[in-house]
C-alpha positions as CSV (number, residue, x, y, z in Angstrom):
1,M,64.9,-2.5,56.7
2,I,63.8,-0.4,53.7
3,V,60.9,2.0,54.2
4,V,59.2,3.3,51.1
5,H,56.5,6.1,51.2
6,V,54.2,6.2,47.9
7,S,52.1,9.2,47.5
8,V,48.9,8.8,45.4
9,H,46.6,11.2,44.3
10,V,43.3,9.7,43.3
11,K,40.6,11.1,41.0
12,P,37.8,12.2,43.5
13,E,35.2,9.8,41.9
14,R,37.4,6.9,42.2
15,V,38.5,7.4,46.2
16,E,36.3,4.6,47.6
17,E,37.1,2.1,44.7
18,F,40.7,2.9,45.3
19,R,40.6,2.7,49.1
20,R,39.0,-0.9,48.7
21,A,41.7,-2.0,46.1
22,T,44.4,-0.8,48.2
23,V,43.3,-2.1,51.6
24,E,42.8,-5.6,49.8
25,N,46.4,-5.3,48.4
26,A,47.8,-4.3,52.0
27,R,46.0,-7.3,53.6
28,N,47.8,-9.5,51.3
29,S,51.0,-7.7,51.5
30,V,51.6,-8.1,55.3
31,Q,51.4,-11.9,54.6
32,E,54.7,-11.9,52.5
33,P,57.8,-13.0,54.7
34,G,59.8,-9.9,53.4
35,V,57.0,-7.3,54.4
36,A,57.3,-6.0,57.9
37,R,54.4,-3.5,57.6
38,F,52.0,-2.1,54.9
39,D,50.0,1.0,56.1
40,V,47.5,2.7,54.2
41,L,46.9,6.4,55.2
42,Q,44.4,8.8,53.7
43,Q,44.9,12.5,54.2
44,A,42.4,13.9,56.5
45,D,41.9,17.3,54.8
46,D,41.9,15.9,51.2
47,P,40.6,12.5,51.0
48,A,41.9,12.0,47.5
49,R,45.4,11.8,48.5
50,F,46.9,8.8,50.0
51,V,50.1,7.6,51.4
52,L,51.4,4.1,51.5
53,V,54.0,3.2,54.0
54,E,55.9,0.0,52.9
55,V,58.3,-1.6,55.4
56,Y,60.7,-4.4,53.7
57,R,62.8,-6.5,55.7
58,N,65.5,-6.9,52.9
59,P,66.7,-5.5,49.6
60,E,64.9,-8.3,47.5
61,A,61.5,-7.9,49.3
62,P,60.3,-4.8,47.1
63,A,60.8,-6.9,44.0
64,Q,59.4,-9.7,45.3
65,H,56.1,-7.9,46.4
66,K,56.0,-6.6,42.9
67,A,56.0,-10.1,41.5
68,T,53.0,-11.2,43.6
69,A,49.4,-11.6,42.0
70,H,48.0,-9.3,44.4
71,Y,50.3,-6.5,43.6
72,Q,49.7,-7.1,39.9
73,A,46.1,-7.0,40.4
74,W,46.3,-3.9,42.3
75,A,48.6,-2.2,39.8
76,A,46.3,-3.1,37.0
77,V,43.3,-1.4,38.5
78,A,44.8,1.4,40.4
79,L,46.6,3.2,37.6
80,D,43.6,4.3,36.1
81,M,42.1,5.6,39.4
82,M,45.0,8.1,39.8
83,A,44.7,11.5,39.1
84,E,48.5,11.9,38.5
85,P,51.5,9.5,38.5
86,R,52.2,8.2,41.9
87,T,55.4,9.2,43.4
88,R,57.8,7.3,45.9
89,A,60.6,8.0,48.2
90,T,62.9,5.3,49.9
91,Y,64.3,5.6,53.5
92,A,66.9,3.5,55.7
93,N,65.4,2.9,58.7
94,V,67.0,4.8,61.7
95,Y,64.9,4.3,64.7
96,P,63.5,1.9,66.2
97,A,66.3,-0.7,65.4
98,D,65.2,-3.3,62.7
99,E,64.7,-5.7,65.6
100,G,62.0,-3.5,67.0
101,W,60.0,-4.1,63.9
């Protein structure tokens, strides 16, 4: 498993629009065979900050995800909603075992 955390700081006036677009992307993403999870988290004390938790089943899955129409549509609209460039960190799964996903 490959776990990616994407941190996004959204322009305050675009929060709801970003949230809707990102949830739509997540709904479609979890249908991909290479995606085990796709969580959208909104920071409780700063609603303009989000973390996307993406869990991929194999090393090819992130690139396959980025090639989908729903990701491309999200990327096209979300970039303008961001207050600053998003950041990402990639992790290797430790626990639970990959079979637990």
